N, C-alpha and C positions, 0 to 999 in steps of 0.2 A: 504494500500500500504506500503510495506517495501522497500523503495527505488523504484526501477522499478518492483518489484515482487508483484503481486496481490495475496492475500490470501482470499479464500472463494468466494462466489457468482459465482460458476461455473468455476473459474479459475483452470488451471492445478495444480494438487497437487505438491507442492514444496518439495524439499529435503534439510534438514539442517544437520549441524554438529556443533561441538564446538572445538575450539583450546584448547590444553593442555600445551602450552608454557607459559612462564612468559610473561604476557601481556606487561609489561614494556620493554621487549626486542623486540623492533619494528622489527628488522631484522628477528629474528627467528619466530615471530608471523606472519609477512607478508609471509614468506616462506611457512608456514603451510597453511595459507589462500589460497595462490596460488595453493598449492598441492590439497586442497579440491575443489577449483573451477575447476581445470583441471580434477578432477575425476567426476565432474558433479554437485557439490553443487550449489544450488540456493541462499542460505543464510548461513552465518557463524556467530556463536556467540562467543564472547570473554568475559572472566571474567574481571570485573572492581571492584577491591577490595580495592584500595587506590587512593590517589590523583595522583600519578605517572601514574597509569593505565588510569585514566580519561584524563590526559594530552596526553598520547600516542595515544588515540583514533583518534585525528586529523590526525596524520601521517598514522595510519592504514586505516582510511577511504580514505585518498588521494591515498593510494597505493593498495587498494583492488579492484579486478574486480567484486565483488559481494557485495550486501548490508550486513552491519554488525549489529549485535544485542549486546547490552551491558547487561551482566548478573549482576544484582545488588542485594545485600542483606543489609538491616539495614540502609544504609546511603542514604537518598534521595538527598543529595547534590551531591554525585557522579553520580547519575542518571542525574541530571540537567546539570552537567558539561559535561557528555558524550553527551547529547543532543545538548548542545551549540557547541560541537566539531564535530558535523555532524553525529552522530550515527543514523541509520535508524529505530531502534526499541529498546525498553527497555524491559527486562524481570525482573519483580519484584513480590514480595508478599506484597501487600499494608498493610497487617497486621503487618509487622515487620519493618516498617520504621518510627514509632514514633508518630502515632496519626493523627487525622483528619486534623489538621492545616498543617502538612507536606505533607500529601496526596494531599491536595488542592493546596499547593504551587507547587508540582510536576506536578499535572494535568494542572495547568495554563501554566507551561513551555512546556509541551507536546503539548497542544493546539496551543500555539504560533508558535511552530516549525513544527506542523503537523506530529508528531511522534507517532506511535501506541505503545501499550503495550501488552505484553503477561503476563498474570497472571498464574504462574505455581504452581500447588499444587501437592505435592508428599505424598504418604501414610505415610511415615516415619516422616513427619514434620507437622502434623496437630496440630492446636491450642488445648490447654488443654480442653477448654469447649466443643469443637467439639468431642474430644476423649471421654470425659465423657458421652456425649449424644449418640454418634453413635459407639464409638469404632473405631478401624482401619478398616474402611469399605468403600465400594464404595459410599454409601450414605453420609458418613462423608466428603469424598473428594469433592463431588458435592456441598454440603452445604458450605464448605469452599470456593470453587471457586466462587460461586454465591455471598457469603457475601463480598468477596473482590471486586468483580465487582460492587456491590452496593456502595462501598466506592467511586469508581471513578464516577459512575453514579450520585451520590449525588453532585459531583463537576462539573457536566455537561459534563463529558468525556465518550465517548462511542466507541472510536476506539480501540477495545479490541479483543485479541485472548485469548482463555482459554485452559488450559491443565490440565488434571488430570491423573497422572501416578502412578502405583504401581510396585513393583518388581514381584508381582503375576500376571500372564497373565490373568487369569479369572477375577480377581478383576479390572484390567485395562479395560478390555472389558466391564464389567458391568457398571463401573463408566462412561465411555464415552457414552454408550447407554442411561443412565439416564440423563446425561448432555445434550445430543442432544435433548431429549424430553423437557428439562426444559428451553432451550434458543436457540437463533439462531445466537449467536456469532460464528465466525470461530473457529475450534478446531485444536490444535496442538496435534498430537497423537504419542505415543511411549510407550514402556515398559521400565521403568527406571532401571538403574543399571542391565542391562540384563546379564552382565558378559563378559567373554572372547569370541573372535570370535569362531564360531562353535556353542556351546550351546547357546550363546547370539543371534546368527542369527536365530536359530530355535524359541526361545521365541518371538523375535521381529516379525518374519514372521507370526507366529500364531496370535499374538495380533494385530499387525497393519493390517495384511491381512484380519482378521475377520471383523474388523471395516470398512475397505475400501469396502469390499464386501457388507456391509450393507449401503454403501453410507455415512459413517461417517468419517470425517477427511479431513482437507484442507491443512495441511503441516505435514511432518513427520520427526522424528529423530530416527535413530537406535542407541541405547546407548551401545557401546562396550568398554571394557577396552583396553587401549593402543593407538596405532596410530589411529587417527580419520579417516584417508582416507578410510579404509574398511567400515566405517559406511555409506559412500556415495554409495559405490559399493553395499552394502547390501540393502540400501533403494531403489536404482534404480531397483535392481533385483526384489524386492517385487512389485513395481509399474508395471514393465513390465510383471511379471508373471500373474497378474490378469487383465492385459489389460488396466490399467489406463494410463500408458505411452506406446506409440507405436512409438518408436524412435530408434529401434535397431533390429538386427537380432535375431530371436527366434529359437534356435537350439533344435530340438527334436532328441533323439538318444536312441537306444535300450540298455538294460543293458548287452547284450551279453550272449551267452550260447555256448554249445559245437558245435553248427552248424555254428557259426560265421565264415565267410569266408574272412573278411577284418579287418584291424586295426581300429576298430571303435573309440577307445579312441584317437588314434593318429590323425585321420582325424578330429574329433571334435575339438581337441585342436588347430590344425592348422587353421581350418576354423574360429574358434572364434578369434584367434589372428590376422589373416590376414583380417578379415572383421570388426574389432572393430570400424573402422572409418565410417562405413555405418550407416546412420540414417533413413533408410527405414524399415517399419515393415514387413520384409519378414520372412516367416516361412520356415526353412530349416530342412530336415530330413536326418539323417545318420543312416542307418539300416544295421545290420550285416549279414542277410541271406534272402532267398527268401520266408520263411514261412510267416512271418508277414510284412516283409520289404516292398514289393510293395504296400500293402494296406495302411500302415502307411505313406509311402513316397507320396502316391497319395493325401493325405490330405494337403500336403505342397505345397508352391509355387514352390519349387525346392527340389529334394532329390535324394539320391543315395541308392540303395539296393545292398548289396554285393552278389557275386556269386563265383563259384569255380575258375574262371580265370579272374575275374574283377568285373564289376558291371553294374547295369542298372540305367540310369539317367531318372528320372521322372520330368515332369513339369506340374503343374496344373492338375494332375491326369492322364496324358498321358505319355506313354513311349516316351522319346525323342530319346535315342539311347543307345546302349551298349557301355561300356567304358573299355578300356584296359590301362595298364600303371598306371600313378599316378592319382588315383581317386580324391585326394584332389585338385590337379591342375585343373582338369576338373570342379569340383563342384564350386570352388572359381571363376573360369572364368565365369561360368553361373550366379552365384550370382551377380557379378559385372555388367554383361550385363543387368540383370533384374533391378538392382538398377539404372543404368545409363538411362534406358529407362522409368523410372518412374513407 
């Protein structure tokens, strides 16, 4: 449990992101946390890199609408202080916080406060002996993650989430498949340092989507350069596209061609904008002509197929009526009626 969010054991796959404000600036950091939560984030991580950050955790926890995770490197005392200040989860690498005694001290604090840990291993930061044995490989990441987990297990601590991430999509997928076979800890998945929005979305969708379709992954983070809010939008899109989340309108629309008789792009944009508040898993079709339109729209809960002088409205495979005038108006009204009627 990360606050009130369950990870693993059949729970809904949660979506995470990380603030990029100065954590010591409570006002700015809370503003970004709220923006992420409003976009749909279930969990938000903040960097805790000095004592002032650890002290700011209390105000951040008090003002946050979602559970917060402290990202810690090297200093186990910062992790302990963040825990004492109410953080819901800690992200650490047990191998870089100074030996067995410090790991045990941190584990005792975590157990006392019932706070879980994510052990995060990236391909670019493997220990020297792991690199010498395995090189920068999927097997090396898995061995590193499991060896760090054993450090906590030796302290009697098992409330662990594991993550193995690479900048390479194939390596990320391979590592998580190997890790899933090797243990039953919940897995946090994502392609690290995927890049800017656009190319980074594609890398993340392939990597995260492949794993989720295999049934691997309990919480996700899409890592994009810049404003973190688009990470949440991308993560939710991935989950909805493969049917893991069924809490929004799914719009299918044709790519358009010379036969297109209506403003498909304009109708889609308006429908998406004006139905963004609906949390019912309705499938909506906007098709530009009568060649494939009626057939595709027939597979949707509600859909419109364009014609020379208007369109045809289909519902659950049946022609509902022909439509003249503002097609988007008619379609949106029917979507809301379906949503309101359950």
